[in-house]
Every structure is written in structure tokens, then in C-alpha cells.
MARBA-3410 file (N, C-alpha, C, O; in Angstrom, 1 decimal):
264
20.2,110.8,125.4,20.3,110.6,124.1,21.4,111.8,123.9,21.5,112.8,124.6 ~ 22.4,111.5,122.3,23.2,112.5,122.2,22.8,113.8,120.8,22.4,113.7,119.6 ~ 22.9,114.4,121.3,22.4,115.4,120.3,23.7,115.9,119.4,24.8,116.1,119.9 ~ 23.4,116.0,118.0,24.4,116.1,117.2,24.0,117.4,116.1,22.9,117.8,115.8 ~ 25.5,117.8,115.6,24.8,118.8,114.9,25.9,119.1,113.5,27.1,119.6,113.6
25.3,118.7,112.5,26.0,118.5,111.1,27.3,119.2,110.9,27.5,120.2,111.7 ~ 28.2,118.9,110.2,29.3,120.0,110.2,29.0,121.4,109.3,29.5,122.5,109.4 ~ 28.0,121.1,108.4,27.5,122.6,107.5,27.0,123.6,108.5,27.2,124.8,108.4 ~ 25.9,122.6,109.8,25.2,123.8,110.9,26.3,124.4,111.0,26.3,125.6,110.6 ~ 27.3,123.8,111.7,28.2,124.4,112.6,29.4,125.5,111.9,30.1,126.4,112.4
29.3,125.0,110.7,30.0,125.9,109.7,29.8,127.1,109.6,30.5,128.1,109.8 ~ 28.4,127.1,109.1,27.4,128.0,108.6,27.3,129.4,110.0,27.4,130.6,109.8 ~ 27.3,128.8,111.4,27.1,129.2,112.5,28.5,130.3,112.7,28.4,131.5,113.0 ~ 29.5,129.6,112.6,31.2,130.1,112.9,31.1,131.3,112.0,31.4,132.4,112.4 ~ 30.7,131.0,110.7,31.3,131.8,109.3,30.2,133.1,109.7,30.5,134.2,109.3
29.1,132.7,110.3,28.4,134.1,110.1,28.7,134.9,111.5,28.5,136.1,111.5 ~ 29.2,134.4,112.3,29.7,134.6,113.3,31.1,135.9,112.9,31.1,137.1,112.9 ~ 32.1,134.8,112.7,33.5,135.8,112.0,33.1,136.9,111.0,33.7,138.0,111.0 ~ 32.0,136.5,109.9,31.4,137.6,109.2,31.3,138.8,109.8,32.0,139.8,109.6 ~ 30.4,138.6,110.6,30.3,139.6,111.5,31.2,140.6,112.7,31.1,141.7,113.1
32.0,139.6,113.0,32.8,140.0,114.0,33.9,141.1,113.2,34.3,142.2,113.6 ~ 34.1,140.4,111.9,35.1,141.1,111.0,34.9,142.4,110.6,35.7,143.3,110.4 ~ 33.2,142.5,110.3,32.6,143.9,109.7,32.7,145.0,111.0,32.8,146.2,110.9 ~ 32.5,144.1,112.1,32.5,145.2,113.2,34.4,145.6,113.7,34.5,146.5,114.4 ~ 35.2,145.2,113.4,36.4,145.5,113.6,36.7,146.1,111.7,37.9,146.3,111.6
36.2,146.2,111.0,36.6,147.4,110.3,35.6,148.7,110.2,35.8,149.8,109.6 ~ 34.8,148.5,110.8,33.9,149.7,111.3,35.0,150.2,112.3,35.3,151.4,112.2 ~ 35.4,149.7,113.2,35.9,150.3,114.4,37.5,150.3,114.5,38.1,149.9,115.5 ~ 38.2,150.7,113.5,39.2,150.4,113.0,39.9,151.2,111.9,39.8,150.8,110.8 ~ 40.7,152.3,112.3,41.4,152.7,111.2,42.5,152.2,110.5,43.4,151.5,111.0
42.5,152.7,108.8,43.4,152.0,107.9,44.8,152.7,108.5,44.8,153.7,109.3 ~ 45.9,151.8,108.0,46.7,152.3,108.7,48.2,151.6,107.6,48.1,150.5,107.2 ~ 49.4,152.3,107.1,50.0,151.7,106.4,51.3,150.7,107.3,51.9,149.8,106.8 ~ 51.2,151.2,108.4,52.2,150.9,109.8,52.0,149.3,109.7,51.4,148.6,108.9 ~ 52.8,148.9,110.8,53.0,147.2,110.9,51.3,147.0,111.3,50.5,147.9,111.2
51.0,145.7,111.7,50.0,145.1,111.9,49.1,145.6,113.4,49.6,145.0,114.4 ~ 48.3,146.3,113.7,48.4,146.8,115.0,47.4,146.0,115.7,46.6,145.4,115.1 ~ 47.4,146.0,117.0,47.0,145.1,118.1,45.2,145.5,118.2,45.0,146.5,118.9 ~ 44.0,144.8,117.6,43.1,145.6,117.9,42.4,145.2,119.0,41.9,144.1,119.1 ~ 42.3,146.4,119.8,42.0,146.2,121.3,40.4,146.9,121.5,40.1,148.1,121.5
39.5,145.5,121.7,38.4,146.1,122.0,37.7,146.7,122.9,36.5,147.0,122.9 ~ 38.6,147.0,123.8,38.3,147.3,125.3,39.0,148.8,125.3,39.2,149.4,126.3 ~ 39.5,149.3,124.1,39.9,150.7,124.2,39.2,151.8,124.8,39.9,152.7,125.4 ~ 38.0,151.8,124.7,37.0,153.1,125.6,36.6,152.2,126.8,37.0,151.2,127.3 ~ 35.8,153.0,127.1,34.7,152.4,128.4,33.5,152.1,128.0,32.7,151.4,128.7
33.1,152.5,126.8,31.8,151.9,126.5,31.9,151.6,124.8,31.9,152.5,123.9 ~ 32.0,150.1,124.8,32.6,149.9,123.3,31.1,149.1,122.6,30.6,148.2,123.3 ~ 30.5,149.5,121.5,29.4,149.1,121.2,29.2,147.7,120.5,28.9,147.6,119.3 ~ 29.4,146.6,121.3,30.0,145.6,120.4,29.0,144.9,119.9,29.0,144.3,118.9 ~ 27.9,145.0,120.7,26.3,144.6,120.4,26.1,144.9,119.0,25.4,144.2,118.4
26.7,146.2,118.3,26.0,146.5,117.3,26.0,145.5,116.1,25.1,145.6,115.2 ~ 27.2,144.5,116.2,27.2,143.5,114.7,26.5,142.5,115.0,26.4,141.8,114.0 ~ 26.0,142.0,116.0,25.5,140.9,116.7,24.0,140.8,116.7,23.5,139.9,116.0 ~ 23.2,141.9,117.8,22.1,141.6,118.0,21.2,141.5,116.3,21.8,141.7,115.3 ~ 20.0,141.1,116.5,19.2,141.0,115.3,18.4,142.0,115.3,17.3,142.0,115.8
19.3,143.3,114.6,19.1,144.9,114.5,19.1,145.1,113.2,20.2,145.4,112.8 ~ 18.3,145.0,112.4,18.4,145.3,110.8,19.3,146.5,110.6,20.3,146.6,109.9 ~ 18.6,147.6,111.3,19.5,149.0,110.9,20.9,149.1,111.1,21.8,149.4,110.4 ~ 20.8,148.6,112.7,22.2,148.5,112.9,23.3,147.7,111.9,24.4,148.1,111.6 ~ 22.7,146.6,111.5,23.5,145.6,111.0,24.0,146.1,109.6,25.1,145.9,109.3
23.0,146.8,108.8,23.2,147.6,107.8,24.1,148.5,107.9,24.8,148.8,106.9 ~ 24.4,149.1,109.0,25.0,150.3,109.4,26.5,150.1,109.1,27.2,150.7,108.3 ~ 27.0,148.8,110.0,28.2,148.2,109.8,28.8,147.5,108.5,29.9,147.7,108.0 ~ 27.4,146.6,108.1,28.2,146.6,106.4,28.0,147.6,105.4,28.7,147.5,104.4 ~ 27.4,148.5,105.4,27.6,149.6,104.4,29.0,149.8,104.6,29.7,149.7,103.6
29.6,150.1,106.0,30.9,150.8,105.7,32.2,149.6,105.8,33.4,149.9,106.0 ~ 31.8,148.4,105.6,32.7,147.3,105.0,32.8,147.5,103.6,32.3,146.5,103.0 ~ 33.3,148.4,102.7,33.4,148.4,101.4,35.2,147.8,101.2,36.1,147.9,102.1 ~ 35.3,147.4,99.9,37.0,147.2,99.5,37.5,148.4,99.7,38.7,148.2,99.9 ~ 37.3,150.1,99.8,37.5,151.2,99.4,38.0,151.5,101.0,39.0,152.2,101.1
37.4,151.1,102.2,37.5,151.3,103.4,37.8,150.4,104.3,37.6,150.5,105.5 ~ 38.4,149.3,103.5,38.9,148.0,104.5,40.1,148.4,105.0,40.8,148.9,104.1 ~ 40.8,148.5,106.3,42.0,148.8,106.6,42.9,147.5,106.1,42.4,146.4,105.8 ~ 44.3,148.0,106.1,45.2,146.9,105.6,45.1,145.8,106.2,44.9,144.7,105.6 ~ 45.3,145.8,107.5,45.2,144.5,108.1,45.2,144.6,110.1,46.0,145.2,110.8
44.2,144.0,110.3,43.7,144.0,111.5,44.2,143.2,112.5,43.9,142.1,112.0 ~ 44.6,143.0,113.4,45.1,142.0,114.6,44.1,141.8,115.3,43.9,142.8,116.0 ~ 43.4,140.7,115.6,42.4,140.5,116.9,43.0,139.2,117.8,43.0,138.1,117.3 ~ 43.4,139.5,119.0,44.0,138.1,120.0,42.5,137.6,120.6,41.8,138.1,121.4 ~ 42.2,136.4,119.9,41.5,136.0,120.1,41.5,134.8,121.1,42.3,133.9,120.8
40.9,134.5,122.4,40.7,133.7,123.3,39.5,132.6,123.5,38.4,132.7,124.1 ~ 40.2,131.3,122.8,38.7,130.6,122.5,38.6,129.5,123.8,39.5,128.7,124.1 ~ 37.6,129.8,124.6,37.0,128.9,125.7,35.8,128.5,125.4,34.7,129.1,125.3 ~ 36.3,126.7,125.0,35.3,125.7,125.2,35.8,124.5,126.0,36.8,124.4,126.7 ~ 35.0,123.4,125.7,35.4,122.1,126.3,36.2,121.5,125.3,36.5,121.9,124.1
36.3,120.3,126.0,37.3,119.7,124.8,37.1,118.1,125.3,37.0,118.0,126.6 ~ 36.9,117.0,124.6,37.0,115.8,124.9,35.3,115.4,125.8,34.9,114.6,126.7 ~ 34.7,116.3,125.1,33.0,116.2,125.6,32.4,115.4,124.7,33.1,114.9,123.8 ~ 31.3,115.3,124.8,30.1,115.0,123.7,29.2,116.1,123.4,28.1,116.0,122.8 ~ 29.5,117.2,123.9,28.6,118.6,123.5,28.7,118.5,122.3,29.7,118.1,121.7
27.6,118.9,121.7,27.8,119.5,120.3,28.7,120.8,119.9,29.2,121.0,118.8 ~ 28.9,121.6,121.1,29.8,122.4,120.7,31.0,122.5,121.3,31.5,123.5,121.9 ~ 31.5,121.2,121.0,33.0,120.9,122.0,34.0,121.6,120.6,33.9,121.9,119.5 ~ 34.8,121.6,121.5,36.0,122.3,120.5,36.5,121.3,119.2,36.8,121.6,118.1 ~ 36.4,119.7,120.0,36.9,119.2,119.1,36.0,118.8,118.2,36.5,117.8,117.6
34.8,119.2,117.6,33.8,119.6,116.9,34.1,120.6,116.2,33.9,120.5,114.9 ~ 34.5,121.6,116.7,33.8,123.4,115.8,35.1,123.7,115.2,35.3,124.5,114.3 ~ 36.3,122.8,115.8,37.8,123.4,115.0,38.0,123.8,113.9,38.5,124.8,113.5 ~ 37.3,122.2,112.8,37.5,122.6,111.7,36.6,123.8,111.0,36.9,124.3,110.0 ~ 35.8,123.9,111.6,34.4,125.0,110.9,35.3,126.3,111.4,35.6,127.2,110.6
35.6,126.3,112.7,36.4,127.8,112.9,37.7,128.3,112.2,38.0,129.5,111.9 ~ 38.6,126.9,111.9,39.7,127.2,110.9,39.1,128.0,110.1,39.3,129.2,110.2 ~ 38.1,127.5,108.9,38.0,127.9,108.0,37.4,129.2,107.8,37.4,129.7,106.7 ~ 36.6,129.8,109.2,36.2,130.7,109.0,36.9,132.1,109.9,36.4,133.2,110.1 ~ 38.3,131.7,110.3,39.1,132.7,110.5,39.9,132.6,109.2,40.6,133.6,109.0
40.0,131.9,108.6,40.8,132.1,107.1,40.0,132.8,106.4,40.5,133.7,105.8 ~ 39.0,132.6,106.3,37.8,133.5,105.2,38.1,134.9,105.9,38.6,135.8,105.2 ~ 37.7,135.2,107.1,38.0,136.3,107.8,39.6,137.3,107.6,39.7,138.6,107.7 ~ 40.5,136.5,107.3,41.9,137.3,106.6,41.8,137.5,105.7,42.0,138.7,105.3 ~ 41.5,136.2,104.6,41.2,136.7,103.3,40.5,137.7,102.6,40.9,138.4,101.7
39.1,137.5,103.2,38.3,138.9,102.9,38.2,140.3,103.3,38.0,141.2,102.6 ~ 38.5,140.3,104.8,38.2,141.0,105.5,39.5,141.7,105.8,39.5,142.9,106.2 ~ 40.8,141.1,105.6,41.8,141.6,106.4,42.5,141.6,107.6,43.4,142.2,108.1 ~ 41.8,140.5,108.0,41.0,140.7,109.9,41.9,139.1,109.9,41.7,138.0,109.4 ~ 43.1,139.7,110.8,44.0,138.3,111.1,43.6,137.9,112.8,43.7,138.8,113.7
43.2,136.8,113.0,42.9,136.2,114.4,43.9,135.6,114.8,44.1,134.7,114.1 ~ 44.5,135.8,115.7,45.7,135.4,116.5,45.1,134.5,117.6,44.8,134.9,118.7 ~ 45.0,133.2,117.3,43.9,132.1,118.3,44.8,131.5,119.2,45.8,130.8,119.1 ~ 44.3,132.1,120.3,44.7,131.1,121.7,43.6,130.2,122.0,42.4,130.3,122.0 ~ 44.7,129.1,122.5,43.2,128.3,122.9,43.5,128.0,124.5,44.6,127.6,125.0
41.9,128.3,125.2,41.8,128.0,126.9,40.4,127.0,126.8,39.2,127.3,126.9 ~ 41.2,125.4,126.4,40.3,124.5,126.4,40.6,123.6,128.3,41.4,123.6,129.2 ~ 39.1,123.0,128.1,38.7,122.6,129.7,38.1,121.4,129.5,37.3,121.2,128.6 ~ 38.5,120.7,130.6,37.9,119.1,130.1,37.2,119.0,131.3,37.3,119.9,132.2 ~ 36.5,117.9,131.5,34.7,117.8,132.6,34.9,116.5,133.0,34.3,115.5,132.7
35.9,116.4,133.8,35.8,115.1,134.5,34.5,114.3,135.0,33.6,114.8,135.8 ~ 34.4,113.2,134.6,33.3,112.0,135.1,33.5,111.5,135.9,32.6,110.9,136.5 ~ 34.6,111.4,136.4,35.1,110.7,137.6,33.9,111.0,138.9,33.4,112.1,139.1 ~ 33.6,109.8,139.6,32.8,109.2,140.4,33.6,109.8,141.7,32.8,110.3,142.5 ~ 35.2,109.9,142.2,35.6,109.5,142.9,36.0,111.1,143.1,37.0,111.2,143.7
35.4,112.4,142.7,36.0,113.6,143.4,35.3,113.7,144.5,34.5,112.8,145.0 ~ 35.7,115.2,145.1,35.6,115.0,146.3,33.9,116.4,146.1,33.8,117.2,145.2 ~ 33.3,116.2,146.9,31.8,117.4,146.9,32.4,118.4,146.6,31.8,118.9,145.7 ~ 33.3,119.0,147.0,33.4,120.2,146.5,33.8,120.4,145.1,33.5,121.4,144.4 ~ 34.5,119.4,144.8,34.8,119.5,143.1,34.1,119.3,142.4,34.1,119.6,141.2
32.9,118.7,143.2,31.9,118.3,141.9,30.9,119.5,141.4,30.2,119.5,140.4 ~ 31.0,120.5,142.6,30.3,121.8,142.6,30.1,122.3,141.2,31.1,122.0,140.6 ~ 29.4,122.9,140.4,29.3,123.5,139.2,29.6,122.7,138.3,30.0,123.2,137.2 ~ 29.5,121.5,138.4,29.7,120.6,136.9,28.2,120.0,136.7,27.5,119.3,137.5 ~ 27.8,120.3,135.5,26.9,119.7,134.8,26.9,118.5,133.8,28.0,118.1,133.7
26.1,117.9,133.0,26.6,117.3,131.7,27.0,118.1,130.5,26.3,118.7,129.7 ~ 28.5,117.7,130.7,29.6,117.9,129.7,29.7,119.5,130.2,29.9,120.3,129.2 ~ 29.6,119.9,131.0,29.9,121.5,131.2,30.8,121.5,133.2,30.6,120.6,134.0 ~ 31.4,122.2,133.4,31.9,122.6,134.2,32.4,123.9,134.5,33.5,124.3,134.1 ~ 31.6,124.5,135.3,32.0,126.4,135.2,33.1,126.9,136.2,33.5,128.0,136.2
33.5,125.9,137.0,34.8,126.4,137.9,35.9,126.3,136.7,36.8,127.1,136.6 ~ 35.9,125.4,135.9,37.0,125.1,134.4,37.1,126.5,133.7,37.9,127.4,133.7 ~ 35.9,126.5,133.2,35.5,127.6,132.8,35.8,129.1,133.1,35.9,130.0,132.2 ~ 35.7,129.4,134.4,35.9,130.5,134.9,37.5,130.8,134.9,38.0,131.9,134.5 ~ 38.1,129.6,135.3,39.3,129.6,135.5,40.3,130.1,134.0,41.3,130.8,134.1
39.7,129.5,132.7,40.0,129.6,131.6,40.1,130.8,131.1,41.0,131.4,130.5 ~ 38.7,131.4,131.6,38.3,132.8,131.2,39.6,133.8,132.0,40.4,134.4,131.3 ~ 39.6,133.7,132.7,40.6,134.2,133.7,42.0,134.4,132.8,42.3,135.5,132.4 ~ 42.7,133.2,132.7,43.8,133.2,132.2,43.7,134.0,130.9,44.7,134.7,130.6 ~ 42.7,134.1,130.1,42.5,134.4,128.8,42.6,135.8,129.2,42.9,136.4,128.2
42.4,136.7,130.3,41.8,137.8,130.3,43.2,138.3,130.6,43.5,139.4,130.2 ~ 44.6,137.5,131.5,45.6,137.7,132.1,46.6,137.9,131.1,47.6,138.7,131.3 ~ 46.4,137.0,129.9,47.4,137.0,128.5,46.7,137.9,127.7,46.6,137.7,126.5 ~ 45.9,139.0,128.4,45.8,140.1,127.5,44.9,139.8,125.8,45.5,140.3,124.8 ~ 43.8,139.2,125.7,43.2,138.6,124.5,42.0,140.1,124.5,41.4,140.6,125.5
41.9,140.4,123.3,41.2,141.0,122.7,39.6,140.7,123.0,38.8,141.6,123.4 ~ 39.2,139.2,122.9,38.1,139.2,122.8,38.0,137.7,123.1,39.0,137.1,122.6 ~ 37.1,136.9,123.9,36.9,135.6,124.1,35.7,135.2,123.6,34.6,135.8,123.9 ~ 35.9,134.1,122.8,35.1,133.3,122.5,34.4,131.7,123.2,35.0,130.6,123.2 ~ 33.3,132.0,123.5,32.6,130.9,124.2,32.4,131.6,125.9,32.2,132.8,126.1
32.6,130.5,126.9,31.8,129.2,126.5,30.5,129.2,126.3,29.7,130.1,126.6 ~ 30.3,127.7,125.6,28.8,127.4,125.4,27.8,127.3,126.2,26.7,127.9,126.1 ~ 28.2,126.5,127.0,27.6,125.9,128.5,27.1,127.1,129.1,27.8,128.1,129.3 ~ 25.7,127.0,129.3,24.8,128.3,129.9,25.4,128.6,131.4,25.3,129.7,131.8 ~ 26.0,127.5,132.2,26.1,127.3,133.5,27.7,128.0,133.3,28.0,129.0,134.0
28.5,127.5,132.2,29.6,128.1,132.3,30.1,129.3,131.5,31.3,129.6,131.4 ~ 29.1,129.9,131.0,28.6,131.4,130.4,28.6,131.9,131.4,29.7,132.5,131.6 ~ 27.6,131.9,132.2,27.5,132.7,133.2,28.7,132.8,134.0,29.4,133.9,133.9 ~ 29.1,131.8,134.7,30.3,132.0,135.7,31.4,132.8,134.7,32.1,133.7,135.2 ~ 31.5,132.5,133.9,33.0,133.5,133.3,32.5,135.0,132.8,33.3,135.9,132.6
31.2,135.1,132.6,31.0,136.4,132.0,30.9,137.3,133.5,31.0,138.5,133.4 ~ 30.7,136.6,134.9,30.5,137.1,135.8,31.9,137.8,136.3,32.0,138.6,137.2 ~ 32.9,137.3,135.3,34.6,137.5,135.7,34.8,138.6,134.8,35.3,139.7,135.1 ~ 34.2,138.2,133.5,34.9,139.3,132.6,34.2,140.4,132.5,34.7,141.3,131.9 ~ 32.5,140.8,133.2,31.8,142.1,133.5,33.0,142.9,134.4,33.3,144.1,134.3
33.3,142.1,135.0,34.1,143.5,135.7,35.4,143.6,135.9,36.0,144.1,136.8 ~ 35.9,142.8,134.5,37.2,143.5,133.7,36.9,144.0,132.7,37.8,144.2,131.8 ~ 35.6,144.3,132.4,35.1,144.7,131.0,35.8,144.2,129.7,36.4,144.8,128.9 ~ 35.3,142.8,129.7,36.4,142.2,128.8,35.3,141.7,127.6,34.8,140.6,128.0 ~ 34.7,142.1,126.5,34.3,141.1,125.4,34.3,140.3,125.2,35.4,139.8,125.0
32.9,139.3,125.2,33.4,137.8,124.7,31.6,137.5,123.8,30.5,138.0,123.9 ~ 32.3,136.5,123.2,30.6,136.1,122.1,30.9,134.3,122.3,31.8,133.6,122.4 ~ 29.3,134.3,122.3,29.1,132.8,122.8,27.9,132.2,122.0,26.8,132.7,122.2 ~ 28.2,131.1,121.3,27.0,130.9,120.7,25.7,129.9,121.5,24.6,129.5,121.0 ~ 26.1,129.9,122.6,25.7,128.9,123.9,24.5,129.7,124.6,23.7,130.5,124.2
24.8,129.3,126.0,23.9,129.7,127.0,22.5,130.4,126.6,22.0,131.4,127.1 ~ 22.1,129.5,125.7,19.9,129.6,125.7,19.2,129.6,126.7,18.0,129.8,126.7 ~ 19.8,129.2,127.8,19.0,128.6,129.2,18.9,130.1,129.6,17.8,130.3,130.1 ~ 19.6,131.0,129.5,19.4,132.7,130.0,18.5,133.3,129.2,18.5,133.3,128.0 ~ 17.7,133.8,129.8,16.2,134.7,129.3,17.2,135.7,128.7,17.5,135.5,127.6
17.8,137.1,129.3,18.4,137.8,129.1,19.8,138.0,129.3,20.3,137.4,130.2 ~ 20.4,138.8,128.6,22.0,138.5,128.7,22.3,140.1,129.3,23.5,140.5,129.3 ~ 21.2,141.0,129.6,21.5,142.4,129.2,22.5,142.5,130.7,23.4,143.3,130.8 ~ 22.2,141.6,131.8,23.4,141.8,133.0,24.8,141.4,132.6,25.6,141.5,133.5 ~ 25.1,141.1,131.6,26.5,140.9,131.2,26.8,141.8,129.7,26.6,141.5,128.5
27.3,143.0,130.2,27.1,144.5,128.9,28.4,144.4,128.1,28.7,145.4,127.4 ~ 29.0,143.4,128.1,30.2,143.0,127.3,30.3,141.4,126.5,31.2,140.9,125.9 ~ 29.1,140.9,126.6,28.5,139.8,126.1,27.9,139.9,125.2,27.0,140.6,125.3 ~ 28.3,139.1,123.6,27.6,139.0,122.7,26.6,137.3,122.3,27.0,136.2,121.8 ~ 25.6,137.5,122.6,25.4,135.5,122.6,24.5,135.7,121.0,23.6,136.4,120.6
25.2,134.7,120.3,24.5,134.7,118.6,23.4,133.5,118.7,22.6,133.2,117.7 ~ 23.4,132.9,119.9,22.1,131.8,119.7,20.7,132.6,120.5,20.6,133.6,121.2 ~ 19.8,131.4,120.1,18.3,131.9,120.9,18.6,131.6,122.2,19.5,131.0,122.7 ~ 17.2,132.3,122.6,16.9,131.9,124.0,15.6,131.3,124.4,14.5,131.8,124.1 ~ 15.7,130.5,124.8,14.4,129.6,125.2,13.1,130.0,125.7,12.1,129.3,125.5
13.4,131.5,126.4,12.1,132.0,126.5,11.5,132.6,125.5,10.3,132.6,125.4 ~ 12.4,133.3,124.5,11.5,133.4,123.3,10.9,131.9,122.4,9.7,131.8,121.9 ~ 11.7,131.0,122.5,10.8,130.0,121.7,9.6,129.2,122.6,8.8,128.2,122.3 ~ 9.7,129.9,123.6,8.9,129.4,124.6,7.5,130.1,124.1,6.5,129.5,123.7 ~ 7.6,131.4,124.2,6.4,132.3,123.8,6.3,132.4,122.8,5.7,133.4,122.5
6.6,131.8,121.9,6.5,131.7,120.3,5.3,130.5,120.4,4.2,130.7,119.9 ~ 5.7,129.4,121.1,5.0,128.0,121.3,3.5,128.5,122.0,2.5,127.9,121.6 ~ 3.4,129.3,122.7,2.7,129.9,123.4,1.4,130.4,122.8,0.2,130.2,122.6 ~ 2.3,131.3,122.6,1.6,132.0,121.3,0.7,131.5,120.2,-0.4,131.9,119.7 ~ 1.6,130.4,119.8,0.9,129.0,118.9,-0.4,128.9,119.5,-1.5,129.5,119.2
-0.1,128.1,120.4,-1.0,127.1,120.7,-2.6,127.9,121.3,-3.6,127.3,121.2 ~ -2.4,128.9,121.7,-3.5,130.1,121.7,-4.1,130.3,121.0,-5.3,130.2,121.1 ~ -3.5,130.8,119.6,-3.9,131.1,118.2,-4.7,129.9,117.8,-5.7,130.4,117.2 ~ -4.8,128.7,117.7,-5.0,127.3,117.4,-5.9,127.0,118.4,-6.4,125.9,118.0 ~ -6.2,127.3,119.2,-7.0,127.0,120.5,-6.9,125.5,121.0,-7.9,124.7,121.2
-5.6,125.2,121.3,-4.9,124.0,121.6,-5.0,124.3,123.4,-4.5,125.3,123.9 ~ -5.6,123.5,124.0,-6.0,123.2,125.5,-5.1,122.3,126.5,-4.5,122.6,127.5 ~ -5.1,120.9,125.7,-4.2,120.1,126.6,-2.8,119.5,125.9,-2.8,118.7,125.0 ~ -2.0,119.8,126.3,-0.5,119.3,125.4,0.3,118.2,125.9,0.0,118.1,127.0 ~ 1.0,117.5,125.6,1.9,116.5,126.3,3.2,117.1,125.5,3.2,117.4,124.4
4.3,117.1,126.6,5.5,117.3,126.3,6.8,115.6,126.5,7.2,115.2,127.6 ~ 7.0,115.1,125.3,7.9,114.6,125.4,9.4,114.8,125.1,9.9,115.4,124.1 ~ 10.0,114.1,126.3,11.4,114.8,126.4,12.5,113.4,127.1,12.2,112.5,127.9 ~ 13.8,113.8,126.6,14.5,112.5,127.2,15.4,113.1,128.6,16.4,113.8,128.8 ~ 14.6,112.4,129.4,14.8,112.8,130.7,17.0,112.5,131.0,17.5,112.8,132.1
17.6,112.0,130.1,18.9,111.5,130.1,19.5,112.9,130.1,20.2,113.4,130.9 ~ 19.1,113.7,128.9,19.8,114.9,128.6,19.7,115.8,129.7,18.6,115.6,130.2 ~ 20.3,116.7,130.4,20.1,117.8,131.2,19.3,118.6,130.7,18.2,118.9,131.0 ~ 20.3,119.1,129.6,19.4,120.5,128.7,18.1,120.4,128.3,17.2,121.2,128.5 ~ 18.0,119.1,127.5,16.4,119.1,127.5,15.8,118.9,128.6,14.7,119.5,128.4
15.8,118.5,129.6,14.9,118.6,130.7,14.8,119.8,131.2,13.8,120.5,131.4 ~ 16.1,120.0,131.6,15.8,121.7,131.9,15.1,122.3,130.9,13.9,122.1,131.3 ~ 14.9,122.9,129.6,14.0,123.3,128.9,13.3,122.9,129.0,12.5,123.8,129.2 ~ 12.7,121.8,128.9,11.0,121.2,129.1,10.6,121.9,130.4,9.6,122.7,130.4 ~ 11.5,121.5,131.6,10.9,122.4,132.8,10.8,123.8,132.8,10.0,124.4,133.6
11.6,124.4,132.0,11.4,125.9,131.9,10.2,126.2,131.4,9.6,127.0,132.1 ~ 9.5,125.6,130.1,8.8,125.6,129.3,7.3,125.2,130.3,6.3,125.9,130.5 ~ 7.5,124.3,130.6,6.2,124.1,132.2,6.0,125.3,133.0,4.8,125.8,133.1 ~ 7.2,126.0,133.6,7.4,127.1,134.2,6.6,128.2,133.8,5.5,128.5,134.2 ~ 7.5,128.9,132.6,6.8,130.0,132.0,5.3,129.9,131.8,4.7,130.9,131.6
4.6,128.6,131.8,3.4,128.5,131.2,2.2,128.2,132.5,1.0,128.0,132.4 ~ 2.8,128.2,133.3,2.0,128.1,134.8,1.0,129.1,135.1,0.1,128.9,135.9 ~ 1.3,130.2,134.5,0.8,131.6,134.8,-0.4,132.0,133.7,-1.2,132.9,133.9 ~ -0.4,131.1,132.6,-1.1,131.5,131.5,-1.2,130.4,130.5,-0.3,129.6,130.7 ~ -1.7,130.2,129.7,-1.5,129.1,128.1,-2.3,128.0,128.4,-3.3,128.3,129.1
-2.1,127.0,128.1,-2.8,125.6,128.0,-2.1,124.8,129.0,-1.1,125.0,129.6 ~ -3.0,123.7,129.1,-2.6,122.7,130.3,-1.0,121.9,129.6,-1.1,121.4,128.5 ~ 0.3,121.9,130.4,1.1,121.3,129.9,1.4,119.9,130.6,1.5,120.0,131.8 ~ 1.6,118.7,130.1,2.4,117.7,131.0,3.5,117.2,130.5,3.6,116.8,129.3 ~ 4.6,117.2,131.7,5.7,116.8,131.1,6.1,115.0,131.0,6.0,114.4,132.1
6.4,114.3,129.9,6.2,112.9,130.1,8.0,112.6,129.9,8.7,113.2,129.0 ~ 8.5,112.0,130.6,10.0,111.6,130.5,9.8,110.2,129.1,8.8,109.6,128.9 ~ 11.1,110.0,128.4,11.5,108.7,127.7,12.4,108.2,128.6,12.8,108.9,129.6 ~ 12.9,106.9,128.2,14.2,106.1,128.9,15.4,106.6,127.9,16.5,106.3,128.0
END
């Protein structure tokens, strides 16, 4: 089963992300009349990058309150490395996200004087069955963690200020093991299979995580006294199958009786 996202959904997500990052940049960069400065998010050892992204109302309002027209710096330049898949059927593939990213970057420059110098670090996912066993390691449906990590390393070596992506959970984890060592900030709209990103202090995840959804669902079933529940899912989708098994595992200790049934 192929998962599709509408262009409007993608645009809303990307614009929200760029809006937050722009406000964070305005808060942490002083105004100058000189040439456009290079905005280095890793300038000190403890960068509060999460302040603009976590769903914390007070923290977000603090950032928003600082971004008035009077306080906007003249120009902020951010070197952003985009690490995403290309040529896959993923709903978060760069080939689908590119138009929304272009619109969001343009709006950030127009409204907030934040110029994103975008560099692409895209990677493909080979579907060839002729690959050696070693080469197949780290490859899941539409994702390939080794390629993602390699592109992340190239982005770091090119002195990017922030990395956008990867979106695949395994790819995101592998890349951020590297970026955590080098203290390089990254932002992802994926990685939903990771319960907590606290192990990656320089990562900001804009998306949900499945554990939070499952706990909400289980509390909902308990509230209504539901006892026996059947989960119908598409076994052809690796993400859906993994998420369903995750729900069943979370529920083993308590909650209603869950049964997973696959569809062709």
C-alpha cells in the first residue's frame, strides 16, 4: 500500500518548520549593517535549539514575542543541508517535498530576512536483489541508513549550520549518532518510531511519535470499556506493520486484548 500526502499537507508542515526556525534565528542573532553573516547554530557548546520546536507554549511564545519587525536583523544567512531520499515512493521523498521547501525558504527570506543557502545531500535506495549481503544491511522499505549517514557526514564536512532530514526512522537514528558526536543541529519531520529523542540533544523532531499515539488510544479504549480489539493493517507496508506491532507490544502489560490481522 502506498501512503500519499497531499501537497497542502506537505506545504503546511514545511512552512511551519521554516517559520519556527526563522523565529529562532531572529532570537539568537544580533542585528548588523555589515555584509550578511554566516549564522552558526553551533557557536557555543549548549545551543537551545529545541526552544522553537517542542510543543511548549511558553517557550514558543518567548521566541515569537522577540520576532517583531523592529527587532528583525537585516539579514541572517543559514547554510542548510537537506538529507533526504530521492527517487523513492516515500511520502517524504525530496522529489515530493521540493516545491513545498522552495516556497517555505522563499517566505522565510521575504518575511523574516532569513536566507537559507540550501545544499542538497540526496541519496537513493537501490532495490536490486543482486546486492551483496553486506550492502543490503541497513536497507528498509524506501530507506537506507548507510547512505543517509554518509550524506550527513558530507554535510558536516561542508560546514552546514543545520541539517534537515533524514525522515526515515532508521536513517534518522544512524545519522544522528554521527551528528551528536559533532554537536551539529538537525531537524526532521519523520522518525516517528523513536519513542524519545532525548538521546540526540542536537536533534529537533517536528513530528509525532507512535508511543504517544498508542498511549492515547489505549486510554481511550479503557475509558469506554473496550476489551477485545482487532487491528487491521497492510503487511506490505513496513512502517505500518512495525507501528502495529509496536502498539501490540506496548499493550502487552496492560489494556484490552489486541489482535493484529494483516491484509494482502
